[in-house]
Every structure is written in structure tokens, then in C-alpha cells.
matplotlib code that plots the C-alpha trace (Angstrom):
import matplotlib.pyplot as plt

x = [60.7, 58.2, 57.7, 54.3, 53.0, 52.9, 51.3, 47.9, 48.4, 50.1, 47.2, 45.9, 42.7, 43.2, 46.6, 44.4, 42.1, 44.2, 44.4, 41.1, 39.9, 36.7, 36.5, 32.9, 32.6, 34.9, 36.3, 36.4, 35.9, 38.3, 36.6, 37.8, 38.0, 36.9, 36.6, 37.0, 33.2, 32.3, 29.0, 27.7, 24.0, 23.3, 19.8, 18.3, 18.6, 22.1, 22.8, 21.4, 23.5, 26.3, 25.6, 28.5, 30.9, 33.5, 32.5, 34.5, 34.3, 35.7, 38.0, 38.0, 34.3, 34.0, 36.7, 34.7, 31.5, 31.8, 31.2, 32.9, 36.4, 35.5, 34.5, 37.9, 40.2, 38.4, 39.3, 42.8, 43.2, 42.3, 44.6, 47.5, 46.6, 46.4, 49.4, 51.1, 49.8, 51.3, 55.2, 54.3, 53.9, 56.3, 58.9, 58.1, 58.8, 62.2, 63.1, 62.5, 64.8, 67.3, 66.8, 66.9, 70.4, 71.9, 70.6, 72.5, 75.1, 77.8, 77.3, 77.0, 79.9, 81.5, 79.8, 76.2, 77.0, 77.7, 74.9, 72.2, 74.0, 73.6, 70.0, 68.8, 70.6, 68.4, 65.2, 65.8, 66.6, 63.4, 61.9, 62.8, 61.9, 58.3, 58.1, 59.1, 56.7, 53.7, 54.6, 54.9, 51.8, 49.5, 51.4, 50.2, 46.5, 46.4, 47.3, 44.9, 42.1, 42.5, 43.2, 39.6, 38.2, 39.7, 38.3, 34.7, 34.8, 36.1, 33.9, 31.0, 32.2, 32.2, 29.0, 27.8, 29.6, 28.4, 24.7, 24.8, 26.8, 30.2, 33.2, 35.6, 35.3, 38.2, 39.1, 40.7, 41.6, 42.9, 46.1, 46.5, 45.1, 45.6, 42.3, 42.4, 38.5, 35.3, 32.0, 29.9, 27.2, 29.8, 30.5, 28.7, 30.3, 27.1, 25.2, 28.2, 28.4, 24.8, 24.8, 27.9, 26.6, 23.4, 25.0, 27.3, 24.4, 22.5, 25.6, 25.8, 22.2]
y = [241.7, 239.2, 239.5, 241.5, 238.1, 235.9, 238.0, 236.8, 233.0, 232.8, 233.3, 230.4, 230.7, 227.6, 228.6, 232.2, 229.6, 227.1, 226.6, 228.7, 227.8, 229.4, 228.2, 229.3, 227.0, 226.2, 222.9, 220.4, 217.1, 215.2, 214.3, 212.7, 214.8, 215.9, 213.0, 212.9, 212.7, 216.2, 216.0, 219.5, 218.9, 219.7, 218.7, 220.5, 217.2, 216.9, 220.4, 219.8, 216.6, 218.7, 221.4, 221.4, 219.3, 220.2, 221.3, 221.9, 223.8, 222.9, 225.7, 224.8, 225.0, 228.2, 229.8, 228.8, 229.6, 232.7, 235.4, 238.4, 236.0, 235.7, 239.3, 240.2, 237.6, 239.0, 242.7, 241.8, 239.8, 242.8, 245.1, 242.3, 242.4, 246.2, 246.4, 243.8, 245.8, 249.0, 247.3, 245.3, 248.6, 250.3, 247.1, 246.8, 251.0, 250.4, 247.2, 249.3, 251.6, 249.4, 247.8, 251.3, 252.0, 248.9, 249.3, 252.8, 252.3, 251.9, 255.4, 257.2, 259.3, 257.7, 261.0, 260.1, 256.4, 257.0, 259.4, 256.9, 254.2, 255.9, 256.9, 253.6, 252.3, 255.3, 253.7, 250.2, 250.9, 253.0, 249.8, 247.8, 250.2, 250.3, 246.5, 246.3, 249.3, 247.6, 244.3, 245.9, 247.9, 244.8, 242.4, 245.4, 245.3, 241.6, 241.3, 244.2, 242.3, 239.4, 239.9, 241.8, 238.5, 236.5, 239.0, 239.0, 234.9, 234.4, 237.3, 235.2, 232.2, 233.4, 234.2, 231.3, 229.1, 230.7, 230.5, 226.9, 225.6, 224.7, 224.5, 224.2, 225.3, 223.8, 223.8, 221.6, 221.6, 219.5, 221.1, 221.5, 218.1, 218.4, 216.8, 213.0, 212.3, 213.5, 212.1, 214.2, 215.1, 217.4, 219.5, 222.9, 224.6, 224.9, 226.6, 228.8, 230.0, 230.4, 232.6, 234.5, 235.2, 236.5, 238.6, 240.0, 240.6, 242.4, 244.5, 245.6, 246.9]
z = [-129.7, -128.9, -125.3, -125.5, -127.4, -124.8, -121.9, -122.1, -123.0, -119.6, -117.6, -115.8, -114.0, -112.1, -110.7, -109.8, -107.7, -106.8, -102.9, -102.4, -99.0, -97.6, -93.9, -92.6, -89.1, -86.9, -86.9, -90.2, -91.5, -93.8, -96.9, -100.4, -103.3, -107.3, -109.3, -113.3, -113.1, -113.9, -113.0, -112.1, -111.4, -107.9, -107.1, -103.9, -102.0, -102.7, -101.7, -98.3, -98.1, -98.5, -95.4, -92.8, -95.5, -97.7, -100.9, -104.1, -107.6, -110.9, -112.1, -115.6, -115.8, -113.7, -115.8, -119.3, -117.9, -115.6, -117.6, -116.1, -116.4, -120.3, -120.6, -118.6, -120.6, -124.2, -122.7, -122.2, -125.5, -127.2, -125.7, -127.0, -130.3, -130.1, -128.9, -131.2, -134.3, -133.4, -132.4, -135.9, -137.7, -135.9, -136.6, -140.1, -140.7, -139.2, -141.3, -144.2, -143.4, -142.4, -145.7, -147.4, -145.7, -146.5, -150.6, -150.7, -148.0, -150.9, -152.3, -149.0, -147.4, -144.4, -142.3, -143.8, -142.8, -139.4, -138.8, -140.5, -138.1, -135.0, -135.8, -136.9, -133.6, -131.7, -133.3, -132.6, -129.1, -128.8, -130.5, -127.4, -124.8, -126.3, -126.4, -122.8, -122.0, -123.5, -121.8, -118.6, -118.8, -119.9, -117.4, -114.7, -116.1, -116.2, -112.7, -111.6, -113.5, -112.5, -109.1, -109.5, -110.7, -107.7, -105.0, -106.7, -106.7, -102.7, -101.6, -103.0, -101.6, -98.3, -98.0, -100.3, -97.9, -95.0, -96.2, -96.5, -93.7, -96.1, -93.9, -96.6, -100.6, -102.4, -106.0, -108.5, -112.5, -115.1, -115.2, -111.6, -109.8, -106.4, -105.5, -107.0, -105.8, -104.2, -104.4, -107.2, -104.8, -103.2, -106.3, -106.4, -109.7, -111.3, -108.7, -108.4, -111.9, -112.3, -109.0, -109.9, -113.4, -112.4, -109.8, -113.0, -115.0, -112.3, -111.6, -115.6, -115.7]

ax = plt.figure().add_subplot(projection="3d")
ax.plot(x, y, z, "-o")
ax.set_aspect("equal")
plt.show()
């Protein structure tokens, strides 16, 4: 019964954002992409120079600094911990019943042994069903919550790209290094995180 324990740990924000491309104008220019130089400082001058160009986001930084994503991740982790604690308590109680049966089986009648074994088998099946149900529920919650985060970011990027004249917004992460190099002046991670957090903070007032 360890299915439930791996739910949140499998979430990869980089994969959620990987391949996100926001097209805001017609036509595209080819451009090299993100370097290991994780420079997030984008001045007004560099912002101006990135107009009508491809820009990129560091999804690792986005997942670490976007408060909405952090809150969702914490919420899901708490749900997993609660489900774990509940299942572990039920499992411990079941193990105690098994131990008691093993201790007393020799002195029990054949009828009592059979009845007890059937009861324990039903409880074991019930625990397996509870584990599967909890895992399915958490997986559903995870999918819905991170889909909301994804939609929030992509909707923001559509407007942000349109406002700034960006034709493409790409993303990369260390775990998904599809982009090998880009001029640091094309990175817009900091400005996007700042505005997303301001928007999230404002929506929670």
C-alpha cells in the first residue's frame, strides 16, 4: 500500500510548461535559446530590444517563485500526508488483528479460525480499495490543480506577449533542456514571476 506515497513527488512543473508556445503575431524569427547563465535581470532597455523576438522562461525558477504554484503544491502535499496518516493507522490496526490471530490460532476451533481468516481477508481487501481510492482522488485533485496553474500562466503569457510584441514565448528547465542556448537578454522570467505574483496577491485580497 505505497501507491499513495508517490503522488505529489511525481509532479514536474517543467513538464507542465514544456513546449508552451504563445504566438502573438504572424511570422517568426529563428533565435538561439537559454544558456546556463540564469540571469533574470531584464532592464527596460533589454525589454525594448526583445520586442518582436522570441523570449524564454526558466520554468525551474517559475515553480520555485510563483506563489500560486507553491500554495497548490503545499495544499496537495498536505492532502497526501493526511491520506498517508489515515491509511497507516488503518494498516497498523489490521496488522495488530493479524498478530492477535496468529497468537491465538492454535487454541481456536476450526470454525473460528475460518471465520477470522475470512474477516481478515475482507479487511485486507478493504485496505487495498481505500489505498486505490485515495490515490485516484489525489491524482484527480493534482491534475485539476496543476491544470489551473497551467491555464493561469498561459493566459497571462498571451496578454504579456501581445503587450510586448513577443512572437514566441519558450520555456526550459534543467530536467528538460530542449533549449541549449539563448542570449540572456531574451529571458523574461523575473518580470513574469513578479507580475504573476502581483496578480495572484491581488486576487486573494
